[in-house]
N, C-alpha and C positions, 0 to 999 in steps of 0.2 A: 641660674634658674634651677630651682629644686622642685621636683614633682615626681609623681609615680608614673609608671608605665601607662600609656594610653591604649588600652585594649591590646590589639596585636601589634601596635606601632612601637618602634624603638625610640629612644631619645636622640637618635642620630637624625635630627631634623634639618630640613632645608629651610633657609630663612623665609622663603615664600610660604611656608606652612604656618608661620606665626603672624598674626594680625594684632597689632597693638590697638586696643579699643580706647583706653583712657588712662591717665595717671590716677592712682588712688591716693597715694601719699608720697611725700618726698622729704628728704633731709639733706644736710650737707654731704653725707656719705653714701646715700642710696636713694633710689626711687622704686616705688612699687606700682606695677601696672596691671590693669585688667587686660588679658590677652585672649585670643581665640586660637586654639591649635587643633587642627583636624576637625573644626566645627564645634569643639568643646570649649567651654569657658574655663579659664585658668587664671592664676595669679603668678606674676613673674617679678622677681626682685633683681634690680640691676644695681651693682655697687661700683663706686669709683668712676672715673672717666679718664680718657686719654685725649690729648690734644693733637689732632691731625697725625694719625699713624700712616706710614707708608705700607699699604697692604701687600705690596710685592715682597716685602721683607718677611712676610709670614705665609708665603705660598707653600703648599697649595691651599691650606684651609681658608684663606681670605681672598683667593683669586677673583671671586665674583665682585669684589669691591674695587678692583684695580682701575676700571674705566669710569668710576663714578666722578661726577664733576667736582665734588668736594671729598677730601680724605676723611675716613671715619674718625670719630672722636671717642669711640668706645668699642670695646670688643667683648662680646658675651663669652663667658668661659666655655659655653657649649660649642663654640667654633674651634676650640683647641681639641684635636682628636685624641682620644684615649688619655686624657689628662687625669692625673692622680697626685695627691699631695706627697711630697718627698717623705719617705719613712725608712725605717731600718730594713724593710723587705726589698724596696726598689733601689736602695742606695748602692752606689759603686764609687770607687775613688775617681774613675775617669769622668763619670757623670757629675760628681760633686765639684769637680774643677769648674764646670760651667756655673755653678752656684757662686763660687768665689769670684769668678770673672764678672758675673752679673752684678754683684754688689759694688764692685769697683766701677763698672759702667754707670750704675745709678749715681754713685758719688761724683763721677766725672761730669754728670749733668747737673751738679750742684744741688743734689737732693739727699737728705738723710731719711732712710726708710722708717726708722723708729719702731718697727714691729718684726724683729728678727726671730722668726720661729719657722720650723719645717712646714707648718701648715700654710705658710705664705709663699712656699716654693713649690710650683707644680712641675711634675715630670710629664712632658708631652711626648707621646708616641715612644716612650722609653729612651729617648735620645736627646732631649732638650729640656732646659730649665726655664720656666717663666716665673718671674717674681710677680706676686699679686698683693692686694690689700694695702694700698697706699693712703688709706683714709687718715692716718695719723702722721704721714710723712711731712717733712718740712723742707722748704727750699731755702737757699741762701744766695746772696749776691756774689760773693767771692770766697776764695779758699784761703781764709785766714788761719791763724794757729789754732783757734778753738774748733773751727770746722775740720781742719786736718786731724786734730786729736779725736773728734767724734767719729770721723770716717775710719780711723784706725781702730777705734773701739768696736764699731759695727763689723768691720772686716775680721777682727779677731773673734768676735762672737760667731760669725759664719764659719770660720775655719775650725773653731772648737766644736761646732755642731757635727762636723765630720766624725769626731771621736765618739760622740753620743750615738750617732746613727749607725755605727758599726755594731750596735746591739751589745754593748758591754754587759757583762754579768752584773747582777745587782749586789754583788759583794765587793768589798774594798779592793782596790787595785793591788795586784801581786807583782813585786819586782820581777823583771826578766821574763814576763809573759807578754807576747806580742798578740794583742787582741785582734788586730787586723788580720794577722795570719790565721788565727783560730777561725774567724768568720769565713775567710776564703776557703779553708779546709772544709768547714761545714757546708758551704755552697757547693764545692766540688762533689761532696758526698750526698748532695740533695737533702741535707738535714734541714728541718725548719729553723728559722732564726730565733734567737733568744729575744723576745719582744717584751719581757717583763720590765727591763730598765726603761725602754722607750715609752 
């Protein structure tokens, strides 16, 4: 949901504050709804869907869904607290390992993501990675040689993003310079990251 602040209200909404009035438009990848928030008419765009999520796996943000008769099939990004796209400012090697592990779990579910970009990896509460934007993802029935090859390709893309997210300088690589160490030193000295490359 993308919207501006509502008066003095923050975007930290309780689900009961949102009333879905009617669908306005829909496609294979998203649906646009007319909603009412704090009594004001708004538009909300919902993208993708998830088939039967276990809300307890996403506690505490989704705890209010735990006792529902049916498991949720979609999660609005607004339920993920303090979520921001992975970038060279919030990147860390420890956090990035969750990104690598995440794509491997996606592959183990027999899914190719097909949209490997930092914008599709959310950092949630500064300590967790959530993959989003599966609108061009493809499923497959078994892990044959072609599927394994593409899984390796996607995993390599993800691992190479770690190098880009370190905020490498925009000049050619210089032998014997450890850019990871340069970034760590900059962070220790509270210097702003070099975001020109990213």
